[in-house]
Structures are given as C-alpha cells and as structure tokens.
C-alpha positions in Angstrom: -36.2 -35.0 61.0 -33.8 -33.0 63.2 -31.7 -32.0 60.1 -34.8 -30.8 58.3 -35.9 -28.8 61.2 -32.5 -27.1 61.5 -32.6 -26.2 57.8 -36.1 -24.8 58.1 -35.1 -22.7 61.1 -32.1 -21.3 59.2 -34.3 -20.4 56.2 -36.7 -18.6 58.5 -33.9 -16.6 60.1 -32.5 -15.5 56.8 -36.0 -14.4 55.6 -36.5 -12.4 58.8 -33.1 -10.6 58.3 -34.0 -9.8 54.7 -37.4 -8.4 55.7 -35.8 -6.2 58.4 -33.2 -4.8 55.9 -35.9 -4.0 53.4 -38.0 -2.2 56.0 -35.0 -0.2 57.1 -34.1 0.8 53.5 -37.7 1.8 52.8 -37.9 4.1 55.8 -34.7 5.9 54.7 -35.8 6.3 51.1 -39.5 5.7 50.5 -40.5 4.6 47.0 -42.2 7.9 46.3 -39.1 10.0 47.0 -36.6 10.2 44.0 -32.9 9.4 44.5 -32.0 12.8 43.0 -33.4 14.5 46.1 -30.4 13.3 48.2 -28.0 14.3 45.5 -29.6 17.8 45.2 -29.6 18.3 49.0 -26.0 17.2 49.3 -24.8 19.5 46.5 -27.1 22.5 47.0 -24.3 24.7 48.1 -22.1 23.7 45.1 -22.8 25.8 42.0 -20.7 23.4 39.8 -22.9 20.5 40.9 -26.0 22.3 39.9 -24.7 22.6 36.3 -24.1 18.8 35.9 -26.3 17.2 33.3 -28.2 14.1 34.4 -28.2 11.5 31.6 -30.0 8.5 33.0 -30.1 6.1 36.0 -28.2 2.8 35.8 -28.7 -0.5 37.5 -26.8 -0.6 40.8 -25.6 -4.2 40.1 -23.9 -3.1 36.8 -26.5 -4.8 34.6 -27.2 -3.3 31.1 -30.4 -1.7 32.3 -31.1 2.1 32.4 -34.0 4.3 33.3 -34.8 7.9 32.6 -36.4 8.3 36.1 -35.5 7.1 39.6 -36.5 3.6 40.4 -35.5 0.5 42.4 -34.4 -2.9 41.2 -36.0 -6.2 42.2 -33.9 -6.3 45.4 -35.0 -2.9 46.5 -31.7 -1.1 45.6 -31.9 2.4 44.2 -30.7 3.0 40.6 -27.6 5.2 40.4 -27.7 8.5 38.6 -25.2 9.0 35.7 -24.1 12.4 34.7 -22.5 13.6 31.4 -19.0 13.9 32.9 -19.2 10.5 34.6 -20.4 8.9 31.4 -17.3 10.0 29.5 -15.1 8.6 32.2 -17.0 5.3 32.2 -16.9 5.1 28.4 -13.1 5.6 28.5 -12.7 3.0 31.1 -14.8 0.5 29.1 -12.4 0.8 26.2 -9.4 -0.1 28.2 -7.8 -3.5 28.3 -6.6 -4.9 31.6 -4.1 -7.8 31.6 -2.3 -9.1 34.7 1.3 -8.2 35.1 2.2 -11.9 35.1 0.5 -12.5 31.8 2.2 -9.4 30.3 5.6 -10.7 31.3 4.8 -14.2 30.0 3.7 -12.9 26.6 6.8 -10.8 26.3 4.9 -7.5 25.7 7.2 -4.8 24.2 6.5 -1.2 23.8 8.1 1.7 22.1 7.8 5.5 22.5 5.9 7.7 20.1 8.4 10.3 19.0 9.1 13.0 16.5 11.7 12.1 13.8 12.8 12.9 10.3 11.1 10.2 8.2 13.2 9.3 5.2 10.9 7.3 3.0 11.9 4.8 0.3 9.4 4.3 -2.6 9.8 0.8 -4.0 8.7 -0.2 -7.5 9.3 -2.9 -10.1 11.0 -2.0 -13.3 12.6 -3.4 -16.4 15.8 -2.7 -18.3 15.3 -1.1 -21.7 17.8 0.4 -24.2 18.4 4.1 -24.3 16.1 5.3 -27.1 18.6 8.1 -27.9 21.3 5.5 -28.6 19.5 3.2 -31.0 20.3 3.4 -34.7 18.4 2.0 -37.7 20.3 1.1 -41.0 17.8 1.7 -43.8 19.1 2.3 -47.4 17.5 5.3 -49.2 17.5 3.6 -52.5 16.1 0.4 -54.0 18.5 -2.6 -54.2 19.4 -6.1 -53.2 21.4 -7.6 -50.3 24.5 -8.9 -52.0 26.5 -10.2 -49.0 25.9 -10.3 -45.3 28.9 -9.6 -42.9 26.8 -9.7 -39.7 24.2 -12.4 -39.8 23.1 -12.9 -36.2 20.8 -10.9 -34.0 22.5 -9.9 -30.7 26.0 -9.9 -32.1 28.4 -7.2 -30.8 29.6 -4.9 -33.5 32.2 -2.1 -33.4 31.8 1.4 -34.8 32.5 1.4 -38.6 32.2 -2.4 -38.9 30.6 -3.6 -42.2 27.2 -5.1 -41.7 26.3 -6.0 -45.3 27.0 -5.1 -49.0 24.2 -4.0 -51.3 23.8 -3.9 -55.1 21.6 -1.3 -56.7 21.3 -0.5 -60.4 20.3 3.0 -59.5 23.4 3.4 -57.3 25.7 2.1 -60.1 24.1 4.6 -62.6 24.6 7.5 -60.2 28.3 6.6 -59.7 28.9 6.5 -63.4 27.1 9.8 -63.9 29.3 11.4 -61.3 32.6 9.9 -62.7 31.7 11.0 -66.3 30.7 14.5 -65.3 33.9 14.9 -63.3 36.1 13.7 -66.1 34.3 15.9 -68.7 34.6 19.0 -66.5 38.3 18.5 -66.1 38.9 17.8 -69.8 37.2 20.9 -71.2 39.2 24.2 -71.4 37.8 27.3 -69.9 37.5 29.2 -73.2 34.5 30.3 -75.3 31.7 27.7 -75.7 33.9 25.1 -74.1 34.0 27.1 -71.0 30.2 27.1 -70.8 30.2 23.3 -71.4 32.7 22.8 -68.7 30.6 24.8 -66.3 27.6 22.6 -67.2 29.7 19.5 -66.6 30.8 20.8 -63.2 27.2 21.5 -62.2 26.3 18.0 -63.3 29.2 16.5 -61.4 28.1 18.5 -58.3 24.5 17.3 -58.6 25.7 13.7 -58.9 27.9 14.1 -55.9 25.0 15.5 -53.8 22.8 12.7 -54.9 25.4 10.1 -53.7 25.8 11.9 -50.4 22.1 12.0 -49.8 22.2 8.2 -50.1 24.6 8.2 -47.2 27.7 7.3 -49.3 30.7 8.0 -47.0 33.4 10.6 -47.9 36.0 7.8 -48.1 34.0 5.9 -50.6 33.4 9.1 -52.7 37.2 9.9 -52.7 37.9 6.3 -53.8 35.4 6.7 -56.5 36.8 10.0 -57.7 40.4 8.7 -57.7 39.8 5.4 -59.4 37.1 6.5 -61.8 35.5 3.1 -61.5 31.9 2.7 -60.4 31.6 0.0 -57.7 29.0 -2.6 -58.2 28.2 -2.9 -54.5 28.1 -0.5 -51.6 29.1 -1.4 -48.0 26.9 -0.4 -45.1 28.7 0.1 -41.7 27.5 0.3 -38.1 27.4 3.9 -36.9 28.2 3.0 -33.3 29.7 0.3 -31.2 26.9 -1.8 -29.8 24.6 -4.8 -30.2 22.5 -5.8 -33.1 19.0 -5.7 -31.6 17.2 -6.4 -34.9 18.1 -7.9 -38.2 15.8 -8.2 -41.2 18.4 -8.5 -43.9 18.5 -11.8 -45.6 21.1 -12.9 -48.3 19.8 -11.9 -51.7 16.6 -10.1 -50.6 15.3 -7.1 -52.3 14.8 -4.0 -50.3 12.9 -0.8 -50.9 13.9 2.8 -50.0 13.6 3.4 -46.2 13.2 -0.2 -45.3 15.1 -1.0 -42.0 17.5 -3.9 -42.4 19.4 -3.6 -39.1 19.0 -2.0 -35.8 22.0 -1.4 -33.5 21.8 -0.2 -29.9 24.6 1.3 -27.8 24.1 -0.3 -24.4 26.8 1.5 -22.5 23.9 3.4 -20.9 20.5 1.9 -20.3 17.1 2.9 -19.0 15.2 1.4 -16.1 11.4 2.0 -16.5 9.9 1.8 -13.0 6.2 1.6 -12.5 5.4 3.8 -9.4 2.0 3.4 -7.9 -0.4 6.3 -8.1 -0.4 7.1 -4.4 3.4 7.4 -4.3 4.0 9.5 -7.5 3.6 12.8 -5.6 6.7 12.0 -3.5 9.0 11.3 -6.5 11.0 14.1 -8.0 13.3 14.4 -11.0 16.9 14.1 -10.1 16.3 12.0 -7.0 18.8 9.1 -6.6 17.8 5.6 -7.3 19.1 2.2 -6.4 18.6 -0.8 -8.7 18.9 -4.5 -8.1 18.5 -7.4 -10.5 18.1 -11.1 -9.9 21.1 -11.9 -12.0 23.4 -10.0 -9.6 21.7 -10.0 -6.2 24.7 -8.7 -4.3 25.4 -5.8 -6.6 23.6 -2.4 -6.5 23.5 -0.1 -9.5 23.0 3.5 -8.8 21.4 6.1 -11.0 19.0 9.1 -11.0 15.5 9.8 -12.0 15.5 11.6 -15.4 11.9 11.7 -16.4 8.4 11.2 -14.9 6.0 10.2 -17.7 2.8 12.3 -18.0 0.4 9.4 -18.4 -0.9 6.7 -16.1 -1.4 3.0 -16.9 -5.0 2.3 -16.2 -4.6 -1.4 -15.8 -2.0 -1.2 -13.1 -2.7 2.3 -11.7 0.9 3.2 -12.0 3.0 5.9 -13.7 6.3 5.1 -15.5 9.4 6.7 -14.2 12.7 6.6 -16.1 16.0 6.1 -14.4 19.3 6.3 -16.3 22.1 3.9 -15.5 25.6 3.4 -16.8 26.2 -0.2 -17.9 29.9 -1.1 -17.6 30.6 -4.5 -18.8 27.2 -4.8 -20.4 25.9 -6.6 -17.3 22.4 -5.1 -17.6 20.5 -6.7 -20.5 17.4 -5.2 -22.0 14.3 -7.1 -20.8 15.7 -7.8 -17.3 13.4 -7.2 -14.4 14.6 -4.9 -11.7 13.8 -3.9 -8.1 13.9 -0.1 -7.8 14.3 2.0 -4.6 13.6 5.7 -5.0 14.8 8.0 -2.2 12.2 10.5 -1.1 13.3 13.6 0.8 12.0 14.0 4.4 9.3 16.6 5.2 10.8 17.7 8.5 10.0 16.2 11.9 6.8 14.2 12.0 5.2 12.0 14.7 6.0 8.3 14.1 5.4 4.9 15.5 6.9 1.5 14.5 5.1 -0.2 11.6 4.6 -3.3 13.8 2.5 -1.2 16.2 -0.3 -0.7 13.7 -3.2 -3.1 13.3 -4.9 -2.7 10.0 -8.5 -4.0 10.0 -9.0 -3.1 6.3 -11.3 -0.2 7.2 -9.2 1.6 9.8 -5.9 1.4 11.6 -5.5 0.9 15.4 -2.6 1.1 17.9 -2.5 -0.1 21.5 -1.4 2.6 23.9 0.0 1.5 27.3 -1.7 3.7 29.9 -0.1 1.9 33.0 1.2 -1.4 34.0 -1.2 -3.9 32.6 -3.6 -1.3 31.2 -3.9 -0.7 27.5 -6.2 1.4 25.3 -6.9 0.8 21.6 -7.0 4.0 19.5 -7.8 4.6 15.9 -5.1 6.5 14.1 -4.6 8.3 10.8 -1.4 7.3 9.0 0.8 9.3 6.6 4.1 8.6 5.0 5.9 5.3 5.6 9.5 4.2 5.8 11.0 0.7 6.2 10.2 0.4 9.9 8.4 3.6 10.8 5.1 5.2 9.8 3.8 8.8 10.3 0.8 9.2 12.6 -1.2 12.3 11.8 -3.9 11.8 14.5 -4.6 9.5 17.4 -1.5 9.5 19.6 0.8 12.0 21.3 4.5 12.2 21.6 5.9 10.3 24.6 3.1 7.7 24.8 4.0 4.1 24.8 2.6 1.8 22.0 2.6 -2.0 21.9 4.8 -3.5 19.1 4.9 -7.2 20.1 2.8 -9.2 17.5 2.3 -12.1 19.9 0.5 -9.9 22.4 -1.7 -8.5 19.6 -2.7 -12.0 18.6 -3.4 -13.1 22.1 -5.4 -10.0 22.9 -7.5 -10.2 19.7 -10.7 -11.0 21.5 -10.2 -8.2 24.1 -9.4 -5.8 21.3 -12.6 -6.5 19.5 -14.5 -5.9 22.7 -12.7 -2.6 23.4 -13.3 -1.2 19.9 -17.0 -2.2 19.9 -16.7 -5.5 18.1 -19.3 -7.1 20.4 -21.1 -4.1 21.8 -24.8 -4.9 21.9 -27.7 -2.6 21.8 -29.3 -2.0 25.2 -32.9 -3.2 25.5 -35.7 -0.9 26.7 -35.7 -0.3 30.5 -39.2 -1.9 31.0 -38.2 -5.0 29.1 -35.0 -5.4 31.0 -36.7 -4.9 34.3 -39.3 -7.5 33.4 -36.7 -10.0 32.6 -35.0 -9.4 36.0 -38.1 -9.9 38.1 -38.4 -13.2 40.1 -41.5 -14.2 38.1 -39.4 -14.7 35.0 -36.6 -16.6 36.7 -36.4 -20.4 36.5 -34.7 -23.3 34.8 -33.8 -23.0 31.1 -35.4 -25.7 28.9 -33.9 -27.0 25.7 -36.0 -28.1 22.7 -39.7 -27.8 22.2 -41.8 -27.2 25.4 -45.4 -28.4 25.4 -47.9 -26.7 27.6 -48.9 -28.6 30.7 -52.1 -28.5 32.7 -52.3 -26.1 35.6 -52.5 -28.7 38.4 -49.4 -30.5 37.0 -47.5 -27.2 36.7 -48.4 -26.3 40.3 -47.3 -29.7 41.6 -44.0 -29.4 39.7 -43.4 -25.9 41.1 -44.1 -27.0 44.6 -41.8 -29.9 44.3 -39.0 -27.6 43.1 -39.6 -25.0 45.8 -39.4 -27.6 48.7 -37.1 -30.5 47.8 -37.6 -32.0 51.3 -41.3 -32.3 50.9 -41.0 -35.8 49.3 -39.3 -37.0 52.4 -41.7 -35.5 54.9 -43.5 -38.7 55.6 -40.3 -40.6 56.3 
C-alpha cells in the first residue's frame, strides 16, 4: 500500500509540472498567434531577412511532418519555419555520410586527390593474324591442260622463289611451241631477195606472233631461249613459285585436267603480316592512322610485337558493333601464323590536361556513376559524375568534382557503406504524407499496442475494461 501511494504521488507531481509548463508556453505564444510573428519582429530591421522565402513549417521533433501554416504538435511545441536557403543546407547535410573515425581507420579508408593530368589512353581490342593481301600470289595457267607431275604436294609447305611447283602438259602449248620453232627456222632460211624476201618477212611476223602468244601464257624468258636454241618443243611446262613463302592453298592433283584461269596453287609471303583488330564503335573516334600498336599472342606471352595502324576500314560490323583496323607487322622467323588471335593495344594521343580520378573511385550503378567525396574527417558526400576518356588506372571526370577534392578509392569501404550510400543518393527516400494525416497519426488517440494477425471487434464494455486495466496496472492489486 505504501509503495502504491508513493507511485501515485509521484505521478501527480509529474502531471502538475507538465500542466504548469503548458500554461507558461501558452501565455508566451497563444495558439492564435503565428510563429512567424516572432521571426518578423526579430528581423524587422534586417532587409535581407525580409527577402527570405518561407517554404513550410517542419515538426520540431524532426519527424517527417510539415505544414504550410504555423501550428503546434501534440506536445504543444511550435512548428519551426523553414526558408529556402535553410532547405538547401539541410538537403546537402542529408546527403552526407557520417562514419566514426575509429570505423574509418578500421576499414582502412584510402583517398586520393582529384587532379589535372595528361590522360594517355590505351584502346584495347581483339584481333587476328592474316596474310598481307598484297603479298599473296595465285598460280593459274592461262591455257587448258593436265597436271603431269607435282613437285610441291603439301599445303603449308615452305617454298623458295623460282622453285618448281608442278609440270603441266597441254596439246595447245605444244602446238604453239612448234609453230614458233618452225616460223623462226623458216624466217632464217629464206634469203632477203624478191618474193623470198616477202615470204621471209611473213615468217618473221608469224614467229613474232607465236612468241607473243607463248609470253602471254607466262612462259619465262629462260624457257623461250632454250626453245629457240634447241628447236625442240617441250612436252611439259614447269610452273614456278613467284616468291618465297608458304603454300596456303593447293588444288592441283596428279593427272587432273585444268581449264584456263583455274587457280592450282596459292603462295603467300609471310615476312609481313596484318593484324585485323576489331575496335568498338565508341572508341573508333580516338584511333588515328599511323598510331603505334602493340601486339601480343598467346603463343609467345612474353614477347611484344610492335607495328603501326595503316588503315581504318570504312564499314562497321553490325553483329559486334566494331570497326576493323589494320595493323602491319614484320614477321621475322615466321613466328606469327595466319589465324592466330592477338591482343591489340592502340596508343591514343592525350587531349591536354583533364580532370581525373582513379578508376577505383567510381561506383557504376548501371544508370549513373558516383564517387564519394571526403568533406572532413568521417564525413563523406556521394556525387554523381560524368565520365570521359579512360586510361589503365585513371578516368576523366567532366562534371561533379573539383580539382583538389579527396575521393574514396578503397573498395572495402564502398562495400561496407553500401546501405548508407543508397540512403544518401535517395535509394530509400520515401514520399512525405499529407500534414493532416501525419498529425492524426501522432495524436495520443492513435497510440497504443501493435497487434499482429486478424483483430476481431470487441464489445464496448470489454474494450473499456481492457483499456482501464492497461491504464492502471495496480488496480488489480488494490484490494490486497
């Protein structure tokens, strides 16, 4: 009984103090008088204060409740006016992240300075080794005939310049040789006198026509001299490689018949090769003819082949959104084989001094890029940035930061601060409810215990009894 009396006495004392405080606050600022009156009177002599734009009144307890007119909360406290300049400051403060110094040190947060620098960019692409198209040769007879004998019978075989590839027999070729021999012998045997002179001239013209015909069939001068000196038409004709290189294609088969213009061999000089690099569409504007290139292949990972860009193709591959770029490389020792894949690095000239941050400082959400700027010890602000050119470890920032600012580059901090970052950039910003609805939720009539599950309505007497029991937990023991 004594303990209950003491508790009741204390409760009455607290209630009396609260009533006195409410009366005192009401006499200082009656409900009918707006809060703005005090602000206006205090700043009546300040012209700058008169120009301040009033936006709204906010809850004095920091709750998400605003009002367009002066009012009081459920505890009798006046709502605080918010002006346009103050709203900007509060919005900026709301975006900041605050982390204790101890936690910053534990996470190992590292920052680097935003600075101006010359950004030498490297454009990387995937390429393939191909033969130099200007150094490929096709061996295609210009007459009809048969493959009599093959001297080179394997694709990929190395051949020297002038090496015999195959021998061909052609009735048409044999007939042309005999015609040339007979015409030459007849022209030499006739004397230049009278009708014989005219006949000799005709034979000379016939011999010249036969010689031209043989030359048009790519009969070499050595073979023609041997034919003229011996006077015997050869049954077969040898076809030789025009260059030293590799047989990249062989269609000739022993005994086959070929037609005029049919390609029987293809030989490529691989002392110089091409690298066809597929440069992505967004990077092609940075690539220029004559720029140096570095090539690596998987077969020789420690070796770098250096060349230069010789041509940028005028068409784009729709399936890969890339444009072919041709790089020429010398190929000593024939190390580079056609068909090899290559990693290509194309040097791009710098565009002067640009504002840069480390690549690790940028957080890419897929729709925008963000960096964390350190404002002070333990205070960070996320900022959206617009990026430009990129090098191996630096990226150009066109908007969002200033030179000299500190940006966070430690990945472990970014992972740990993910939830804070989402809050700072508006990831879980919620729409504010109407002022009337918020105020109604904050009144004592709406406070109480939260019930889980389905609540069935109870009769009024039972609800009153339950409420009274909750309001006075000692009532059940009053009779003891």
